[in-house]
BAVEX-618266 format. One record per residue (C-alpha): x, y, z; residue number from 1. Coordinates in Angstrom, 2 decimals. Layout:
<rs>
+---------+---------+---------+-----+
!       u !       v !       w ! pos !
+---------+---------+---------+-----+
!       X !       Y !       Z ! NUM !
...
+---------+---------+---------+-----+
</rs>
This chain:
<rs>
+---------+---------+---------+-----+
!       u !       v !       w ! pos !
+---------+---------+---------+-----+
!    0.00 !    0.00 !    0.00 !   1 !
!    1.51 !    3.30 !   -1.05 !   2 !
!    1.01 !    6.36 !    1.12 !   3 !
!    0.51 !    9.88 !   -0.13 !   4 !
!    3.93 !   10.99 !    1.03 !   5 !
!    5.67 !    8.23 !   -0.96 !   6 !
!    3.69 !    9.19 !   -4.02 !   7 !
!    4.75 !   12.78 !   -3.63 !   8 !
!    8.42 !   11.76 !   -3.22 !   9 !
!    8.25 !    9.49 !   -6.24 !  10 !
!    6.73 !   12.24 !   -8.26 !  11 !
!    9.51 !   14.65 !   -7.34 !  12 !
!   12.22 !   12.04 !   -7.85 !  13 !
!   10.78 !   11.09 !  -11.16 !  14 !
!   10.80 !   14.69 !  -12.27 !  15 !
!   14.41 !   15.02 !  -11.17 !  16 !
!   15.44 !   11.90 !  -13.07 !  17 !
!   13.62 !   12.98 !  -16.13 !  18 !
!   15.04 !   16.51 !  -16.25 !  19 !
!   18.27 !   16.37 !  -14.17 !  20 !
!   21.81 !   15.01 !  -14.80 !  21 !
!   20.85 !   11.69 !  -13.23 !  22 !
!   18.10 !   11.00 !  -15.66 !  23 !
!   20.12 !    8.19 !  -17.25 !  24 !
!   20.16 !    6.16 !  -14.01 !  25 !
!   16.47 !    6.58 !  -13.36 !  26 !
!   14.94 !    3.37 !  -12.25 !  27 !
!   18.10 !    1.98 !  -10.57 !  28 !
!   17.69 !    3.65 !   -7.13 !  29 !
!   14.76 !    3.21 !   -4.78 !  30 !
!   14.04 !    5.71 !   -2.01 !  31 !
!   15.62 !    3.35 !    0.55 !  32 !
!   18.82 !    3.18 !   -1.46 !  33 !
!   18.96 !    6.96 !   -1.68 !  34 !
!   18.65 !    7.22 !    2.08 !  35 !
!   21.55 !    4.75 !    2.57 !  36 !
!   23.66 !    6.67 !    0.07 !  37 !
!   23.10 !    9.96 !    1.85 !  38 !
!   23.98 !    8.29 !    5.18 !  39 !
!   27.27 !    6.92 !    3.87 !  40 !
!   28.26 !   10.29 !    2.37 !  41 !
!   27.45 !   12.05 !    5.62 !  42 !
!   29.54 !    9.52 !    7.60 !  43 !
!   32.52 !   10.02 !    5.29 !  44 !
!   32.27 !   13.78 !    5.67 !  45 !
!   32.24 !   13.47 !    9.46 !  46 !
!   35.28 !   11.17 !    9.41 !  47 !
!   37.16 !   13.58 !    7.14 !  48 !
!   36.34 !   16.52 !    9.39 !  49 !
!   37.50 !   14.55 !   12.47 !  50 !
!   40.83 !   13.66 !   10.88 !  51 !
!   41.44 !   17.29 !   10.01 !  52 !
!   40.36 !   18.81 !   13.31 !  53 !
!   41.50 !   16.18 !   15.85 !  54 !
!   45.18 !   17.38 !   16.03 !  55 !
!   43.98 !   20.91 !   16.59 !  56 !
!   41.63 !   19.75 !   19.33 !  57 !
!   44.41 !   17.74 !   20.99 !  58 !
!   46.78 !   20.73 !   20.78 !  59 !
!   44.17 !   23.01 !   22.36 !  60 !
!   43.38 !   20.55 !   25.14 !  61 !
!   47.00 !   19.45 !   25.81 !  62 !
!   49.03 !   20.94 !   28.73 !  63 !
!   51.12 !   23.97 !   27.89 !  64 !
!   54.53 !   23.13 !   26.44 !  65 !
!   53.57 !   19.64 !   25.30 !  66 !
!   53.74 !   20.50 !   21.59 !  67 !
!   56.42 !   23.23 !   21.75 !  68 !
!   60.10 !   22.85 !   20.68 !  69 !
!   61.60 !   19.91 !   22.55 !  70 !
!   64.91 !   20.29 !   24.48 !  71 !
!   67.99 !   18.89 !   22.75 !  72 !
!   70.11 !   16.35 !   24.64 !  73 !
!   73.79 !   17.30 !   24.91 !  74 !
!   76.92 !   16.38 !   26.86 !  75 !
!   78.82 !   19.04 !   28.79 !  76 !
!   82.10 !   19.72 !   30.55 !  77 !
!   82.98 !   22.30 !   33.17 !  78 !
!   85.61 !   24.79 !   32.02 !  79 !
!   88.33 !   24.99 !   34.64 !  80 !
!   91.91 !   26.14 !   34.84 !  81 !
!   94.71 !   23.61 !   34.61 !  82 !
!   98.50 !   23.89 !   34.58 !  83 !
!   99.30 !   24.38 !   30.90 !  84 !
!  102.84 !   23.63 !   29.79 !  85 !
!  103.84 !   25.26 !   26.51 !  86 !
!  105.44 !   22.65 !   24.27 !  87 !
!  107.21 !   22.47 !   20.94 !  88 !
!  106.78 !   19.30 !   18.91 !  89 !
!  109.29 !   18.20 !   16.28 !  90 !
!  110.42 !   15.09 !   14.45 !  91 !
!  113.98 !   14.09 !   15.35 !  92 !
!  116.62 !   11.60 !   14.25 !  93 !
!  118.70 !    9.58 !   16.69 !  94 !
!  122.50 !    9.64 !   16.65 !  95 !
!  125.03 !    7.82 !   18.80 !  96 !
!  127.13 !    9.92 !   21.16 !  97 !
!  130.07 !    7.92 !   19.83 !  98 !
!  129.62 !    5.75 !   16.77 !  99 !
!  131.91 !    4.47 !   14.05 ! 100 !
!  132.30 !    1.85 !   11.38 ! 101 !
!  135.58 !    0.24 !   12.41 ! 102 !
!  137.99 !   -0.53 !    9.60 ! 103 !
!  141.47 !   -1.98 !    9.24 ! 104 !
!  144.31 !    0.48 !    8.61 ! 105 !
!  146.37 !   -2.25 !    6.96 ! 106 !
!  145.64 !   -5.02 !    4.52 ! 107 !
!  145.83 !   -8.57 !    5.80 ! 108 !
!  144.10 !  -11.87 !    6.45 ! 109 !
!  141.63 !  -12.21 !    9.33 ! 110 !
!  143.10 !  -14.55 !   11.91 ! 111 !
!  140.47 !  -14.30 !   14.67 ! 112 !
!  137.14 !  -12.62 !   15.50 ! 113 !
!  136.66 !  -12.24 !   19.23 ! 114 !
!  133.12 !  -10.79 !   19.48 ! 115 !
!  129.56 !  -11.84 !   18.82 ! 116 !
!  127.10 !   -9.52 !   17.06 ! 117 !
!  125.18 !   -7.46 !   19.61 ! 118 !
!  127.81 !   -7.73 !   22.34 ! 119 !
!  128.48 !   -4.76 !   24.63 ! 120 !
!  132.25 !   -4.30 !   24.72 ! 121 !
!  134.57 !   -2.13 !   26.79 ! 122 !
!  137.01 !    0.41 !   25.48 ! 123 !
!  140.19 !   -1.27 !   24.17 ! 124 !
!  138.59 !   -4.71 !   23.75 ! 125 !
!  140.07 !   -6.78 !   20.89 ! 126 !
!  137.51 !   -7.28 !   18.14 ! 127 !
!  139.35 !   -8.56 !   15.04 ! 128 !
!  142.90 !   -9.88 !   14.78 ! 129 !
!  144.74 !   -9.92 !   11.45 ! 130 !
!  147.55 !  -12.37 !   10.80 ! 131 !
!  150.78 !  -10.74 !   12.09 ! 132 !
!  153.35 !  -13.57 !   12.42 ! 133 !
!  155.92 !  -12.04 !   10.08 ! 134 !
!  155.39 !   -8.58 !   11.55 ! 135 !
!  156.05 !   -9.85 !   15.06 ! 136 !
!  159.21 !  -11.64 !   13.91 ! 137 !
!  160.49 !   -8.47 !   12.31 ! 138 !
!  159.64 !   -6.55 !   15.50 ! 139 !
!  161.69 !   -9.00 !   17.54 ! 140 !
!  164.69 !   -8.52 !   15.23 ! 141 !
!  164.43 !   -4.74 !   15.42 ! 142 !
!  164.18 !   -4.82 !   19.19 ! 143 !
!  167.32 !   -6.98 !   19.33 ! 144 !
!  169.16 !   -4.46 !   17.14 ! 145 !
!  167.91 !   -1.67 !   19.37 ! 146 !
!  169.23 !   -3.47 !   22.43 ! 147 !
!  172.66 !   -3.93 !   20.82 ! 148 !
!  172.73 !   -0.28 !   19.88 ! 149 !
!  171.91 !    0.65 !   23.48 ! 150 !
!  174.76 !   -1.43 !   24.85 ! 151 !
!  177.18 !    0.07 !   22.32 ! 152 !
!  176.10 !    3.56 !   23.30 ! 153 !
!  176.56 !    2.89 !   27.01 ! 154 !
!  180.11 !    1.56 !   26.44 ! 155 !
!  181.01 !    4.59 !   24.33 ! 156 !
!  179.58 !    6.88 !   26.98 ! 157 !
!  181.87 !    5.29 !   29.61 ! 158 !
!  184.89 !    5.53 !   27.29 ! 159 !
!  184.19 !    9.16 !   26.53 ! 160 !
!  184.54 !   10.06 !   30.20 ! 161 !
!  188.15 !    8.79 !   30.13 ! 162 !
!  188.77 !   10.39 !   26.74 ! 163 !
!  189.35 !    6.94 !   25.23 ! 164 !
!  187.15 !    7.70 !   22.20 ! 165 !
!  186.32 !   10.78 !   20.26 ! 166 !
!  183.14 !   12.76 !   20.68 ! 167 !
!  182.21 !   11.85 !   17.12 ! 168 !
!  182.28 !    8.12 !   17.94 ! 169 !
!  180.03 !    8.79 !   20.93 ! 170 !
!  177.55 !   10.76 !   18.81 ! 171 !
!  177.49 !    8.02 !   16.20 ! 172 !
!  176.66 !    5.40 !   18.84 ! 173 !
!  173.87 !    7.61 !   20.25 ! 174 !
!  172.34 !    8.13 !   16.80 ! 175 !
!  172.47 !    4.41 !   16.04 ! 176 !
!  170.68 !    3.63 !   19.32 ! 177 !
!  167.96 !    6.24 !   18.65 ! 178 !
!  167.42 !    4.99 !   15.10 ! 179 !
!  167.15 !    1.36 !   16.23 ! 180 !
!  164.58 !    2.30 !   18.86 ! 181 !
!  162.53 !    4.27 !   16.30 ! 182 !
!  162.54 !    1.35 !   13.88 ! 183 !
!  161.38 !   -1.00 !   16.63 ! 184 !
!  158.62 !    1.40 !   17.70 ! 185 !
!  157.44 !    1.74 !   14.10 ! 186 !
!  157.24 !   -2.01 !   13.73 ! 187 !
!  155.40 !   -2.28 !   17.05 ! 188 !
!  152.82 !    0.21 !   15.74 ! 189 !
!  152.39 !   -1.93 !   12.63 ! 190 !
!  151.77 !   -5.00 !   14.79 ! 191 !
!  149.27 !   -3.05 !   16.89 ! 192 !
!  147.37 !   -1.99 !   13.76 ! 193 !
!  146.85 !   -5.65 !   12.91 ! 194 !
!  144.68 !   -5.85 !   16.05 ! 195 !
!  141.40 !   -3.92 !   15.61 ! 196 !
!  140.21 !   -2.78 !   19.06 ! 197 !
!  137.18 !   -0.86 !   20.35 ! 198 !
!  138.08 !    2.85 !   20.54 ! 199 !
!  135.24 !    3.39 !   23.05 ! 200 !
!  132.72 !    1.36 !   25.01 ! 201 !
!  129.60 !    0.45 !   23.06 ! 202 !
!  127.61 !   -2.24 !   21.26 ! 203 !
!  128.99 !   -4.01 !   18.21 ! 204 !
!  126.83 !   -4.83 !   15.21 ! 205 !
!  126.90 !   -7.59 !   12.65 ! 206 !
!  130.42 !   -8.54 !   11.56 ! 207 !
!  131.28 !   -7.82 !    7.95 ! 208 !
!  134.24 !  -10.20 !    7.58 ! 209 !
!  135.00 !  -13.85 !    8.22 ! 210 !
!  138.02 !  -15.71 !    9.51 ! 211 !
!  140.51 !  -16.33 !    6.71 ! 212 !
!  139.17 !  -13.49 !    4.58 ! 213 !
!  141.58 !  -11.01 !    3.07 ! 214 !
!  140.68 !   -7.41 !    3.91 ! 215 !
!  142.01 !   -4.30 !    2.25 ! 216 !
!  143.16 !   -1.20 !    4.06 ! 217 !
!  140.13 !    0.91 !    4.97 ! 218 !
!  137.63 !   -1.94 !    4.64 ! 219 !
!  134.94 !   -1.90 !    7.37 ! 220 !
!  134.81 !   -4.94 !    9.60 ! 221 !
!  132.09 !   -4.02 !   12.17 ! 222 !
!  130.09 !   -1.07 !   13.47 ! 223 !
!  130.37 !    0.11 !   17.06 ! 224 !
!  127.77 !    2.43 !   18.66 ! 225 !
!  127.49 !    3.91 !   22.13 ! 226 !
!  123.77 !    3.67 !   22.97 ! 227 !
!  123.42 !    5.11 !   26.46 ! 228 !
!  123.00 !    8.02 !   26.44 ! 229 !
!  122.03 !    8.81 !   22.85 ! 230 !
!  121.56 !   12.02 !   20.89 ! 231 !
!  118.41 !   13.15 !   19.10 ! 232 !
!  118.67 !   15.95 !   16.53 ! 233 !
!  115.60 !   17.94 !   15.54 ! 234 !
!  114.88 !   21.29 !   13.89 ! 235 !
!  113.02 !   24.36 !   15.15 ! 236 !
!  112.17 !   27.56 !   13.35 ! 237 !
!  114.19 !   30.71 !   13.95 ! 238 !
!  111.22 !   32.18 !   15.88 ! 239 !
!  111.04 !   29.16 !   18.20 ! 240 !
!  114.77 !   29.11 !   18.87 ! 241 !
!  114.46 !   32.17 !   21.12 ! 242 !
!  112.12 !   30.15 !   23.39 ! 243 !
!  114.73 !   27.45 !   24.06 ! 244 !
!  117.71 !   27.27 !   26.37 ! 245 !
!  120.30 !   24.63 !   27.20 ! 246 !
!  118.93 !   22.30 !   29.84 ! 247 !
!  115.27 !   22.45 !   28.76 ! 248 !
!  113.54 !   19.12 !   29.35 ! 249 !
!  112.49 !   17.02 !   26.35 ! 250 !
!  110.64 !   13.75 !   25.93 ! 251 !
!  110.95 !   11.36 !   23.01 ! 252 !
!  108.44 !    8.82 !   21.73 ! 253 !
!  108.86 !    6.48 !   18.80 ! 254 !
!  106.77 !    3.75 !   17.23 ! 255 !
!  109.82 !    1.47 !   17.48 ! 256 !
!  109.18 !    1.26 !   21.25 ! 257 !
!  105.42 !    1.11 !   21.73 ! 258 !
!  104.25 !    2.98 !   24.82 ! 259 !
!  107.76 !    4.07 !   25.79 ! 260 !
!  108.73 !    7.65 !   26.62 ! 261 !
!  112.40 !    8.61 !   26.93 ! 262 !
!  113.48 !   11.71 !   28.84 ! 263 !
!  116.42 !   14.02 !   28.31 ! 264 !
!  117.45 !   17.63 !   27.96 ! 265 !
!  118.75 !   20.01 !   25.32 ! 266 !
!  122.55 !   20.02 !   25.18 ! 267 !
!  123.31 !   22.38 !   22.26 ! 268 !
!  122.14 !   23.76 !   18.93 ! 269 !
!  123.87 !   24.56 !   15.67 ! 270 !
!  125.74 !   27.82 !   15.18 ! 271 !
!  123.90 !   28.62 !   11.94 ! 272 !
!  120.44 !   28.31 !   10.40 ! 273 !
!  119.65 !   26.41 !    7.23 ! 274 !
!  119.28 !   29.16 !    4.59 ! 275 !
!  116.74 !   27.06 !    2.66 ! 276 !
!  114.30 !   26.46 !    5.54 ! 277 !
!  115.43 !   29.04 !    8.15 ! 278 !
!  115.43 !   26.22 !   10.68 ! 279 !
!  118.12 !   25.54 !   13.28 ! 280 !
!  119.23 !   22.06 !   14.26 ! 281 !
!  118.94 !   21.37 !   17.99 ! 282 !
!  120.55 !   18.44 !   19.81 ! 283 !
!  119.26 !   16.81 !   22.99 ! 284 !
!  120.82 !   14.09 !   25.12 ! 285 !
!  118.37 !   11.24 !   25.83 ! 286 !
!  118.72 !    8.60 !   28.52 ! 287 !
!  118.53 !    5.10 !   27.03 ! 288 !
!  119.24 !    2.68 !   29.88 ! 289 !
!  117.65 !   -0.34 !   28.21 ! 290 !
!  119.37 !    0.50 !   24.91 ! 291 !
!  116.13 !    0.13 !   22.95 ! 292 !
!  116.80 !    3.28 !   20.92 ! 293 !
!  119.21 !    2.83 !   18.02 ! 294 !
!  121.02 !    5.38 !   15.84 ! 295 !
!  119.13 !    6.17 !   12.68 ! 296 !
!  115.67 !    5.79 !   14.21 ! 297 !
!  113.28 !    8.73 !   14.20 ! 298 !
!  110.84 !    9.85 !   16.87 ! 299 !
!  108.63 !   12.69 !   18.05 ! 300 !
!  110.39 !   15.16 !   20.33 ! 301 !
!  108.32 !   17.29 !   22.72 ! 302 !
!  110.15 !   20.18 !   24.39 ! 303 !
!  108.75 !   21.89 !   27.48 ! 304 !
!  109.21 !   25.64 !   27.13 ! 305 !
!  109.14 !   27.86 !   30.21 ! 306 !
!  107.09 !   27.25 !   33.34 ! 307 !
!  103.56 !   25.87 !   33.42 ! 308 !
!  100.77 !   28.51 !   33.44 ! 309 !
!   97.14 !   28.24 !   34.61 ! 310 !
!   94.91 !   28.11 !   31.52 ! 311 !
!   91.24 !   27.34 !   30.82 ! 312 !
!   91.10 !   24.17 !   28.74 ! 313 !
!   88.35 !   22.38 !   26.80 ! 314 !
!   88.15 !   19.20 !   24.76 ! 315 !
!   88.58 !   20.05 !   21.11 ! 316 !
!   85.18 !   18.46 !   20.38 ! 317 !
!   83.51 !   21.35 !   22.24 ! 318 !
!   84.69 !   23.95 !   19.71 ! 319 !
!   82.94 !   24.73 !   16.44 ! 320 !
!   85.60 !   26.03 !   14.05 ! 321 !
!   84.34 !   28.63 !   11.60 ! 322 !
!   86.03 !   30.98 !    9.10 ! 323 !
!   84.40 !   33.95 !   10.85 ! 324 !
!   85.39 !   32.86 !   14.34 ! 325 !
!   85.48 !   29.85 !   16.65 ! 326 !
!   82.46 !   29.35 !   18.90 ! 327 !
!   81.23 !   27.25 !   21.82 ! 328 !
!   77.83 !   26.78 !   23.43 ! 329 !
!   77.54 !   27.54 !   27.14 ! 330 !
!   74.65 !   26.07 !   29.13 ! 331 !
!   72.81 !   28.78 !   31.10 ! 332 !
!   69.66 !   28.86 !   33.24 ! 333 !
!   66.66 !   30.90 !   32.07 ! 334 !
!   62.85 !   30.98 !   32.31 ! 335 !
!   60.36 !   30.33 !   29.53 ! 336 !
!   57.22 !   32.36 !   28.82 ! 337 !
!   55.37 !   30.58 !   31.61 ! 338 !
!   58.07 !   31.30 !   34.18 ! 339 !
!   59.37 !   27.72 !   34.28 ! 340 !
!   63.15 !   27.43 !   34.77 ! 341 !
!   64.98 !   25.67 !   31.95 ! 342 !
!   68.49 !   25.16 !   30.54 ! 343 !
!   69.34 !   26.95 !   27.29 ! 344 !
!   72.37 !   27.08 !   25.01 ! 345 !
!   74.17 !   30.41 !   24.63 ! 346 !
!   76.61 !   30.72 !   21.73 ! 347 !
!   79.89 !   32.49 !   22.46 ! 348 !
!   82.90 !   33.42 !   20.38 ! 349 !
!   86.23 !   32.31 !   21.86 ! 350 !
!   89.89 !   32.95 !   21.14 ! 351 !
!   91.89 !   29.73 !   21.17 ! 352 !
!   95.52 !   29.05 !   21.98 ! 353 !
!   97.67 !   25.96 !   21.62 ! 354 !
!   96.42 !   22.40 !   21.41 ! 355 !
!   97.72 !   19.52 !   23.49 ! 356 !
!   96.41 !   16.02 !   22.95 ! 357 !
!   92.60 !   16.16 !   23.08 ! 358 !
!   92.62 !   19.59 !   24.71 ! 359 !
!   92.73 !   23.18 !   23.47 ! 360 !
!   93.55 !   26.27 !   25.53 ! 361 !
!   90.99 !   29.09 !   25.62 ! 362 !
!   92.58 !   32.54 !   25.85 ! 363 !
!   89.40 !   34.62 !   25.89 ! 364 !
!   85.61 !   34.19 !   25.85 ! 365 !
!   85.10 !   31.85 !   28.80 ! 366 !
!   85.38 !   32.05 !   32.55 ! 367 !
!   86.18 !   29.31 !   34.99 ! 368 !
!   83.26 !   27.02 !   35.94 ! 369 !
!   81.28 !   27.73 !   32.75 ! 370 !
!   79.37 !   24.63 !   31.62 ! 371 !
!   80.25 !   24.08 !   27.97 ! 372 !
!   78.57 !   21.72 !   25.51 ! 373 !
!   81.10 !   19.08 !   24.47 ! 374 !
!   78.93 !   17.08 !   22.05 ! 375 !
!   75.63 !   17.68 !   20.30 ! 376 !
!   76.29 !   21.34 !   19.47 ! 377 !
!   75.61 !   20.80 !   15.75 ! 378 !
!   71.84 !   20.69 !   16.47 ! 379 !
!   71.90 !   23.84 !   18.61 ! 380 !
!   71.38 !   27.51 !   17.97 ! 381 !
!   71.44 !   30.45 !   20.30 ! 382 !
!   68.61 !   30.06 !   22.85 ! 383 !
!   67.83 !   26.39 !   22.19 ! 384 !
!   66.50 !   24.53 !   25.25 ! 385 !
!   68.75 !   21.64 !   26.26 ! 386 !
!   68.92 !   18.72 !   28.64 ! 387 !
!   72.28 !   17.43 !   29.90 ! 388 !
!   73.25 !   13.77 !   29.72 ! 389 !
!   76.85 !   13.05 !   30.75 ! 390 !
!   76.58 !    9.29 !   30.92 ! 391 !
!   79.17 !    9.04 !   28.12 ! 392 !
!   82.35 !   11.14 !   28.35 ! 393 !
!   84.32 !   12.14 !   25.28 ! 394 !
!   88.15 !   12.03 !   25.33 ! 395 !
!   89.74 !   14.94 !   27.19 ! 396 !
!   93.33 !   13.82 !   27.78 ! 397 !
!   96.34 !   16.10 !   27.48 ! 398 !
!   98.55 !   13.14 !   26.50 ! 399 !
!   96.38 !   10.49 !   24.85 ! 400 !
!   97.80 !    7.08 !   24.04 ! 401 !
!   96.25 !    5.32 !   21.03 ! 402 !
!   95.07 !    1.80 !   21.80 ! 403 !
!   94.96 !   -0.82 !   19.08 ! 404 !
!   91.70 !   -2.76 !   19.05 ! 405 !
+---------+---------+---------+-----+
</rs>
């Protein structure tokens, strides 16, 4: 049974289908279907409006500060004064205090070698003996002639007192004795040269000859080096030379002795500068009790200049290096718009001095006890709110030692 209202609705809908843009789908939708369609469209509109407006509603209902800029987490260090020792760092080369490649003055055949490579020998110790049988025999003959000449001279001296011989005969006997002694001494020197001895105490190296080998005059047989103490030569600029004085303490490190530091002091420097580099060669005497340092090695020489001074220091990671000036961020206390106390980052320009290990000296721009951001400053700007987390500490050592993993 169809009511009057449904007839009216059908009449209107039919007119719409017949004359409107939906006339081509007339007959496919019943009034119930149109109601469901309008309900679905209305639900979709409500969902769309809720998605758009819900963040705004949450923002308006949320506590103040919930959706504002969040504090950045950083690590900090306290700037404080430490004893800062000015240092000069150079690369040096080690030299023996006494060192030589020992060679034979005379040619001959090696009769004996009395050392082992690496031995520490005393001054005058016999190292290599050349064959000297014929030389010793000739020395014995010359000494016998010298003894006969001495006896002849003594007899002539006694006869001269009684005027039994002439003064000329006496002088001839004296000259013969002197000549015989000189010939014997010359031969003794030749025999001594056949024995190669250590001219000073030191450590011998690897032998360069073998028993039975013929060596020429001037041929090296072994090297001898005095290792304790040992010299290190390094160069400084002409400006830095004025900062040094004889007796200044130095320390030497080298990768040849891992983890070892050798101490010494400046003993002298050259009397002229290198005209090509304007550098001056400086020599320091280094203690080497274990004889681990060898001539020819190189190492890093650190020279302490003057007395230590109190200086504000920071880890180098705390500094942002810029062409227009170096800056740091200092953590300060302030209040936000609601009067709540918070920590903020304040950017400051600083003037830096020398570096030492992980540290850098600050000459101006900071005061003692300032709390400085040591990591995380790349995400900061002036006035950014921060929170401090120092659970992890960055390196801040004045003399770091690399550790192999």
